[in-house]
C-alpha positions as CSV (number, residue, x, y, z in Angstrom):
1,S,45.9,46.2,-77.0
2,E,42.9,47.6,-75.3
3,V,40.9,44.5,-75.8
4,Y,43.6,42.3,-74.3
5,F,44.0,44.7,-71.4
6,R,40.2,44.6,-70.6
7,K,40.3,40.8,-70.8
8,L,43.2,40.5,-68.4
9,F,41.7,43.1,-66.1
10,K,38.4,41.3,-65.8
11,E,40.2,37.9,-65.4
12,Y,42.3,39.2,-62.4
13,S,39.8,41.6,-60.8
14,G,36.5,40.0,-61.6
15,S,35.2,43.3,-63.0
16,S,35.6,45.3,-66.2
17,P,37.7,48.5,-65.8
18,S,34.5,50.6,-65.9
19,E,32.8,48.4,-63.3
20,Y,35.9,48.6,-61.1
21,R,36.0,52.4,-61.4
22,I,32.3,52.7,-60.4
23,K,32.8,50.4,-57.5
24,T,35.8,52.4,-56.4
25,K,33.8,55.6,-56.6
26,I,30.9,54.1,-54.5
27,H,33.5,53.0,-51.9
28,K,34.6,56.7,-51.8
29,V,31.0,57.9,-51.5
30,K,30.5,55.7,-48.5
31,A,33.7,57.1,-47.0
32,Y,32.5,60.7,-47.5
33,L,29.1,59.8,-46.0
34,R,30.9,58.3,-42.9
35,T,33.4,61.1,-42.4
36,T,31.9,64.3,-43.7
37,N,28.6,66.3,-43.7
38,L,28.8,67.0,-47.5
39,T,25.6,66.8,-49.4
40,I,25.1,64.2,-52.1
41,S,25.4,66.9,-54.7
42,E,28.8,67.9,-53.3
43,I,30.0,64.3,-53.2
44,A,28.8,63.8,-56.8
45,E,30.7,66.8,-57.9
46,R,33.9,65.8,-56.1
47,L,33.8,62.3,-57.5
48,N,32.9,63.5,-61.1
49,F,29.5,61.9,-61.3
50,T,27.2,63.4,-63.9
51,D,24.9,64.6,-61.2
52,A,23.5,63.6,-57.8
53,S,20.6,61.6,-59.3
54,Y,23.0,59.4,-61.2
55,L,25.1,58.9,-58.0
56,I,22.0,57.9,-56.1
57,K,20.9,55.5,-58.9
58,I,24.3,53.7,-59.1
59,F,24.6,53.6,-55.3
60,R,21.1,52.0,-55.0
61,E,22.0,49.4,-57.7
62,L,25.2,48.4,-56.0
63,E,24.3,48.7,-52.3
64,G,20.5,48.1,-52.4
65,I,19.8,51.3,-50.5
66,T,20.1,55.0,-51.2
67,P,23.0,57.1,-49.9
68,L,20.6,58.8,-47.4
69,E,19.5,55.4,-46.1
70,Y,23.1,54.3,-45.8
71,K,23.9,57.5,-43.8
72,K,21.0,56.8,-41.4
73,T,22.5,53.4,-40.7
74,L,25.6,55.0,-39.4
75,K,23.9,56.8,-36.5
């Protein structure tokens, strides 16, 4: 069942499926920021975020800085 799957997933990964999906997307955002010159809006669109504002909000919650601040640390 779905409930059992979620329980097992969290037990083995430490995150719920939705948390895991968001963390995976943020990992991809960081890769885009390191390897491309795409804008935050373009990255948000490629990774199916609602919009750039939501991507920035989630990135800040998980990383403690904005994507722009992260990009600046790469230079």
